[in-house]
N, C-alpha and C positions, 0 to 999 in steps of 0.2 A: 777665243779664250773663254773658259768656263768660269763660273763663280768660284770654284775651288782653287783655281790658279791665281786669282787676284790676291794682291797683298792685303794685309789687314785693313789698311786705309788707302783705298784708291782715290785719286783726285779726278774730278770731272769739271769740264768747262761748260757752263750752261749757255754762255753767249753774252754779247753786249746788248743792252736795252736802254731805253730812255729813262730819265730820272723818275718819272711817275711810276713806271713799271717796277723799277728797282725799289722805290720806296714802298710800293704795295707788297712786293716780295718780303721786304724786311718786316713790315707791319703784320702780315698774315702768317708768316712762318710756314708757308706752304709753297712748295716748288711747282710753279705753273709751267706747263710745257707748251711751246708753240708747235702743235702737232703738224700743221701743214708745212712748216718750214723744216721740221726735223727729219721727215722722210724715214728711210730705213734705219737711221741712227736711233730713232725712238725705241725700236724693238730691242736693239742691243743694250741701250741705256736701261730699259725696264728690266731686262733679264739679268744684267750684271751689277746693277746698283744694289748696295747693301747698307743697312744701318751702320753708322760709323764712318762711311766714306765722306770725303771732303767735296764740297760743291762751291764753285766760284762763279759769280755773275758780275758783269761789268756795267757800271753806270757811265755811259758815254758822255752824258751832258755834264756830269760833275767830275769826270776823270777819277773815279773811285772804283774800288773793288769791294764786293760784298762776299765774305767767306763764311761758309757754314758747315754744319755736320748733319748728315742724314740721321734723323732721329727715329724714323719708323715709317710705316705705310700709312698714307692718308686714305680717305674713303675712295674706293674705286666704283665707278658707275658701270652699269651693264655694258657689255661689248658693243651693243648696237648704238650706243651714244658716242658722241665726241668725248674723248678722254682728256679732261681738263686738268685734274689734280691727281698726281701720282704719289708723291712722297712728302712727308712733313720734314721740316728742316729747322734745326736750332742754329740761329745765326750767331757766329762767334766774333766777327770783326768787320768793321766798316772803315776801310783805310784809303788814303789817297794813293793814286798810281805812283806818285813820286816816291813813296815809301817802299814800293815793291822792288824786287830784283829786276833789273832791266832785261835779263835773259828770260825771266818769267813773262814779262809784258810782251816781249817779242814773240814768244811761243803762243801766247793767248791771241795775238793779232792774226796769226796764221791758222789757228785751230778752228775746226768747224764747230758750229754750235752743237751741243749735246754730244760731246766726244770725251773720251778718257785721255787724261794727260799722262805723259811719261813720268818715270820715277823722279827725274831731275826736277820737273815742275812740282811734283808732290813734295819733295824735300824743301823747295823754295817756299811753298805755301806753309809748311810747318814752321819754317824759320820766321815767316812773316807773322804767324800767329803768336809765336813766342815773344816777339818784340812789342806786341800791342795788347793792351788790356782787353778783356772780353767785353762784348756789348753789354751795356748797363742793363741789368735785369730790373728795370723800373716796373711799377705797377702797370697793369694792362690799361691802355687808353683806347677807348672806343669812339669812333667817329661815325655816328649814326645819322643819316640824313632822314629827317622826319617829314620832309615834303613828300606828298603822294607821287608815285611814279606817273609818268605820262601814260594815259590809257589809250591803247590801240583798239579802235572799234572793231567788232562789237565787244564791249566789256563782258567778261564772264568771271565768276568767282573761281578760285582755285578748285581743283577737283575735290580736294579734301573738304572744302566748305560749300560746294554746290549742293543745294537742296535736292537736286536730281541725280546726284552721284551714283546712288545704288542702281537706279533704273538705267542710267547711261551705261554702266558696266555690265549689267545683266543683259541689256539689249545690244551689246556690241556684236557686230557681225563681221567676223574676221576675214572671210573670203571677200565680201563686198568691200571691206576696208582696203585690202590689198589691190583689188581691181580699181578702186577710186584713187589709190595712191601708188602708182607704179614704181616710184623711187623707193618706197618702203618695201614693195614686193621683191625688189632685187636683193634686199638684205634679210628679209623675213620670209621664210618659206612655210611656216606651219602656224598653227593656232596660238601656241604659247608665245612664240616670238612676236607675232602680230599684236597680241594682247599686251605684251610687255612694252612694245613700242608705243602703243596708244596710251597706256597708263602713265608712262614716264615722260613721254614727249609729244605724242600726237594730239592729246587733248589741249595742251598749251600752245600748239601750233594751229589750233582750230581746224584740224583736218576733218573732213566729212567721213563719218564712220558707218553710216547707213544710207547710201544713196537712194534706196527705195522710198524713204519717207519724204524725199523731195519730188517724187512723182506727182505731178499736178500742182506743185508749189509755184505760185506766181510772185516772184520777188518784187516786181514793180507795184503790184497791189499791196503786198505786205508792207512795204515802205510807206505807201500812201496811207494805209489804215492806221499805222502806228508811228506817227511822226515823232512821238516822244522818245523813241529809240535812237533817233538821229543816225540812222543807217545810211551811209553815203554811197553804197554800191550794191548791186545785186548779189555779189559774192558775200558781203557782210550780212545781207538779209538771209541768205541760205545758211550761213553759219549760225546766226542767232536762232533761226527756226529749228535747226537740227539739234542744238544744245539746250535751248531754253523754251522757245515758242511751242515746240511739240508738246512739252510737258506742262506748259501753262495753258494749253488748249486755246492758243491763239488761232485766229481765222486765217488760213493760208491762201485762199483764192475766192473769187466772186461767187462761184457756185455754192461753196460752203457758207458764205455770208448770206446768201438768199435763204438757205435753210435755217441758219442761226437766227435770222431776224423774222422768221415766220411768226405771225401773231395768232394763228389758229392751227392746232394739231388735232387731226382726226385720228386719234391713237386708241385703237380698240381691237379686240379679237375679231377675226374674220367671221363672215356669215352672220353679221348682226345688223346689216343695213348701211355699212359705211360707204359703199359705192353709191347708194341712193342719196346719201347726204352730200357726198362730193359732187355728184352730178347736179343736185339742186343748187349748191353753192355756185357752181359755174354758170348755170342757167339764169340765176338771179343777179349775176354780175357782182359777186362779192369782191370788194376792192382790195382786200388784204392778201397776204401770202398764206397758203394752206399746205401743210405737210401731212401726208396721208400714209399711215403704216399700221400693220397689225402686230408685228414683232420687232424687236430692236434689230434683228438681222436684216430687216427690210431696208435699213439705212445703207447697208453695204451693197445689197443686190439691186436696190432700186435707185440709188444715188451714188454711182461709182466715183464721181469726182469729189464727193464730200470727204473731208479729212478729220472730222470730229465724231466721237462716239455720240450716240443719241442722247445719253444722259446730259451731255454738255450742250446739245442743241435745245433741249427742253428746259433745263435749269441753268439760268445765268441771270445776271442783273439786267433788268429792263425798266423802262419808264412806266409801263403798265403791265399788269399780270398777263401771262400768256393764257389764252383760252384753249381748253382741251375738252374734246368730246369723246366719251368712252361709253361702252355698253356691255350689258350682260344678256344672256339668253339661257332658257331652260337647257340644262347641260346635256341631256340625252339627245334631244333634237339637234343641238349645236354640234355634238360630236359626230353624229351620223351625217349631217350636212357637210361638215368640214372634211370628213373622210372622202366623200364623193367629189368635193371640190378639188382636193389635192391628188386623189388617186382614182377618180372615176373614169379617166380616159382608158385605164387598163381593164375595166369591167365590161365583159361582153354578154354576160348572162347571169341569172340568179346564183348559180354555183360560184362564179367568180366573186360576186358581191358578198356571199356568206364567208368565203375564205378571206377576203380583204377585211371585213369587219372583225372576224375572229382574231386576226393577226394584229390589228392596229388599234382596236377600240380603246383598250385600257390606257395605253400610253397617251393617246390624244385626249381622252377624258380627263386624265390627271393634269395635262397641260392647261386645259380650260379651267379646271377648278383652282389652279394656282396662278391664273393670269394676273391677278391684281397684286401678287406678291412683290412686284417691282416697286410698288408704292410711289410710282412716278419719280423715282430717284431723288425724292426730297422728303421722305418720311410721311407721305400722305396715305393714311390707312383708311380706305373707304369703309371698312367694316366698323370703324369707330364713329361713323356718322350715320344716323338713321336714314333708311331709304323709304321714300313715300310710295308705298305700293299702290295707293289709289291714283296718284298722279302719273305713275309710271316712270318718274325721273326725279333726280335730286341734284341740286347745285351746291358745290362745296368750294369754299375759298380757303386756300392754304398757302401761306407764304406768297410766292410769285406765281401761283397757279390758280386759275379760275376754272373749275371742273364741272361739266355737266355730264352725269352718267344716267343712262336710261336703260330700259329693257326693250329688247328687240320686238317682243310681242306687242308692245304699246306704241311702236314707232308710227303707225298710220295716224294716230291722234295727237302727235307731238309736234306738228308743224308750228303752232303758235309758240310753245316754249323754246323751240330751237331758233325761231326767228327773233324772239326777244333776247335770247342769249347772245346772238350774233349781231343784234341791233340792225336787222336786215329786213326790209320790206319786200314783198313779192316772193317769199320763200315757199316753194311747193315741192312735195316729195312724190316720187314715183318709184316703182319696183325696179331694182337693178340686180344683175348677177343672181337670178333666181334659178334654183336647181331644176325646176320643172321645165326650163327652157333649154337645158343641155341635152346632149346626145344620150346620156345615160338616164334620162328622166323616167323612163318606164320602170327600170330596175330600181331606181332610187325611190319611186313612189311605192313599190312593192315592199321594199325594206322598211320604209317608214310605217307602213300599215302593219307589218308582221313582226317587227323586232320586239323581243321581250327579254327581260332578265329575271332570274330567280329573286325572290324577296330578300334573301340574306345578302345578295350582292347589291341590289338596288337601294336598300335602306341606308347603308353608310353614305352613298352618294347624295341622297336627299337630306341627310343629316349633316352635310359638310358646311363649313362657314359660308361658302359661296352661296349655296342654295338657301340656307336659313336667312341670309341677309337680304337677298333680292326677292324672295318669295315668302308670302305669308304662310302660316300653317295650313290654311284651307287650300291654298294654291299648290302647296307641296303634296298634300293628300291627293288632290286630283291628278297631279302629275305622276305620283307613285302608282295610282290605280291604272293610269294610262299605259305604263310600261312594265308592270309586274306580270310575271308568268304565273298563271293560276294553277298549273299542274304541280 
C-alpha cells in the first residue's frame, strides 16, 4: 500500500513498553523506534507514516494506553548511524486499558510492534479520544540531571570543544581509518562516508584514525611516564596518545625520552668542527646525554624511533637550562667544504667539480647565511647579542637555553672555553671529518685554491647580517680579497 492509498488518519500500533519508556515517550513527545526489534516493519512504517496519523503505545506496567498524533518529522541522523528518532508526536490521551474498547485491546495484543492497524481499530481509537479530555498542555517541565556523567577513560572533550579539533580533522586519514576499523569499512566505501562516520560517531567511540602515529608507541612506558592520566590499559593509552598526547607533544617511548632529556645539544651547521667536539666529549667521558645534529631534518633521518619534532626536544620545561653549542664559519669556505661533503663522491675530476659548484653553490650558500634564522625555536636572535671577535666565541643565556656559539676558524684555541662551558676536565680537541682526508681531497684542494667570484656577487655575501655579525670589518676585507676575482 502506498502513501496515497492510506486514509487521512491511519492508526499505528507502536507496541507495549515498560512504564519508564512510556513516561519518557510522553515527556519527550518524540516517537522512539526499537530498530533492532522492528525489522522490516520499520521501513514500511517510515515510508507510510504521515503527519496526522494516530500512534498508540502501551504501558504494560500501568495497563494504560498512550495515544498521540504524528505532528511532523523529527531530526533524522545520517544513514550510517543507528536511526533512533524518526517522528515527533503530539500526545492526545493517556487512558486506562479498562476505558478502551475490548475489541481494540484484543487487536493490540496480537498486533506486531510498528504495524498499521485496520480501520476498525482506527475507529475505536477515534471513539476513545472523543470520550477523554486531551492531555493537559501544562508548562514544560524539565528534569535536568546536573550530576556529571560517569567518565569512561580516557576522558576526551567533545570534538566541538577539543583544542585539537582542527588538526584532528585535517589529519584524518580515511583509508587508514577504514583499515583500522573493518566494521566501518563494510558500511563506508569512500572518503566522504568515512569522514562523516568519524565526525559524527568514530571520534566519540575513540576509534584510532591514524594507525601510523602509533608506530613506535610504547603504551606501557606512556602509562608509566604519565600516571596522572590514570590510564588503566594499553588500549586507553593508545587512544589518549592518538587524540591528545600527539598534539600535546607527550613522550611516547624511551628512545624519544632519551633525546627529550639530553642536556647538551651540539646543534650547528656542518663542516664547523662538530665531529671534533663530539669525539672529544666521548673521549673525555662526558656523563650527560648529547644530541648531535646540523639540520632539524637530522632528527628524522638520524633518530627514526623519535616521535617529537626537534623544536620540542630543544625547548621544554627543565630543571636547568639546556646547553647548546653552535658555530659559524666564513661562508665561502663553508659552502665549498659542504658541497664536497654532500656531493664530493660524484666528483671524479676538476671538470666535474666545476659543474657541481656552478649548479649548487648559490642555494647552499643561502642556506648557510640563513642558518640562524630558526632562532633555536625560542626567539633567541644571535644577531642581537654582540659577538666577541677576539675571543672567537660568545655565550648567551636566553630563557631555558645556555648557548655557546663560536667560529670554526678559532676552534683550535677554544678548548678551555668549551671545557668551562661543559664543566668538564680533560677536554681535548682533534681534527675530525677533514676534507683533505677524503677521496676527493686533490680536486677539493684545487677548488679551494682557484675558486673566485666577481666583486659584484661577492660583496652582498660579505655584507650579509651573518658575515657582519661574526666577522669584523678587517676580517671581512681580508676574506673579500681572498675570494674576489681580479679580472
